[in-house]
C-alpha positions, 0 to 999 in steps of 0.5 A: 857186541855186534854178533855178525862182526865178531862171531866166527869159528877159529880160523886155519888149522892150527891146534886151536882152530875149529878145523881141528876141534869140531868132533862134537859137531861132526858127531851131531851131523852123523847122528842126524844122517838117518833123518836127513836121508829120510827127508831127501828120499821123500822129497825126490819121490815126489819130484826130481827137478832138473836143477836142484838148489841146496843150502847149508846154513852155518857151514863154518870151515874145516872138514865138516863144511863139505861133509854134509854136502858130500852126504847129500850128494850120496843120497841124491845119487843113490835115489836117482839110480834106484828110480832110473832117473838122471841126477839133477844139476846141483846148485850148492850154496854154503852160508855163514857170516861174512867173517867165516874162513871161506878160503879154507873151504875153497881150498878143499873144493878141488879134492871134493870135485875129484871125489864126486867124479871118481865115485859117481862118474859122468852120469852124476849131474854137475855140482856147482858149489858157491859161498853166500855170506850173510846172516840166516835170520834174513833173506839170503836167496831168490824166491823159490830157488832152494829144494833142500836147506840144511843147518847143523850146530848153528841155530842155537846162536842168536842174531844178537844179545837179548835186549836189556843184556847188551854191554852198554846196558846201564844196569847189569841184569846178569851179574857175574854170569855170561848166560842163563844160570840157576841164579838168573832173574826171570827177566834174564830168562824172558829176555833170552826166550823172546830173543829166540822166538824173534830170531827163529820166526825171522829164520822160518819167514825167510826160508819160507820164501826161498824154498819151493813147495814140497822142499825140505828143511833139516835143522839140528842145533843145541837145545834141551829136554826140560822146559826149564832153561836153567837145567845143567844140560842146557847151560852148565858149560856156560856156568863153568866158563863164567866161574873160570872168568870170576876166578880171574877176577878174584886175582885181578886178572879180569875186570868184574865189570867186563864179566857183568857186561858180557852175555852170550848170544846163545839159546838152547830151546826145548822141543815145545818152544821150537814147535810152537814157533813153527806152528805159529809161522804155518809155512812148514809141516814137521815130519820129525822132531827128535832129541838125542844126547851127546857127550861134551867131548863128543865121546872121544875114545883116546882120553888117557892123561897118563900117556900124555893124551888130552883129558876130557876137560882139555878136549871140551875146552878146545872144542868150546874155545874154537867156537867162542874165542872170537867173541871172548877176545873181542870183549876181554882181549887176547892176552887172557885166552890161554889162561882162561881156557886152562882154567876152564879145562880144569873145571870141566874135568872136575865136573865131568868126573862127578856127573854124566851131564851131556848136551841135548841136540834137537833134530827137526825135519820139515816140508815146505807147505 
């Protein structure tokens, strides 16, 4: 599976789109706002450049795409007013893989610019938004062109399926599973860990060249509290998806070999793994590294199956579908998607009725040395 060609959030704004099913990601952005504000404020105390480069890596599409930039402009505007300084011109770069639905974002820009003008007036320096397609595991921007880099709900996606687990591998190392599970062999765990180390190291090396000294980087992505990668908080949402697929195998709806040859290009690291890679690179100093929990359905308050509203399981299934359907469809075909996610929603509903498992999110604030 070529990740760059098949990984993208569901496009448009229909019922299965990412635009309509990204409440979890929105909640994650909101929970990280305090740390973002702290980092940007600290950077501006040291220096307010005439032209400020900002990048949001893994911007996706839908309402979340411009919410991060909107929050950043609010912070910059407030701090510059407090210091009695004019706001800098802002060069904003929205990055995602080339198959991302950038057109949806472009359609939202006129309203974004109108809001800036209405709320901040002529004293707010001009803001120029553009798209930069490409993988953030390589270089994206000129040297020392960025002052602030943000990425939310993206770095848990790997650049590729770990070596040895690819669909063309001679032997299925992770039989009947699509990610790490309690039954996975040590070789599977090591393959995922090594791929994360390689990718995160490449990410840090690329950003170290693009961010000015004293610039900040704010990262938020799925992880885990435990050092054990097989804990439920880290992998059980994938385990249930594998179970849904295998239930279809048992009924002859999906070929077992198809399941055996699919492995998710995903990894949720623990804080220790992440900090170790940052220290090995040496280009950044960690200001904060925190974890927080979030409900699988984003903490929805409108769950009521008796009134016809979506159940928690259905909400989780829609959220996951909006994110991973492009990869699954490429591998298994479009025809099984509705049935697969119907079964998945039922399994999630049953699981959540018996447990309090939540996602763990890592939030990291760093300064370029």
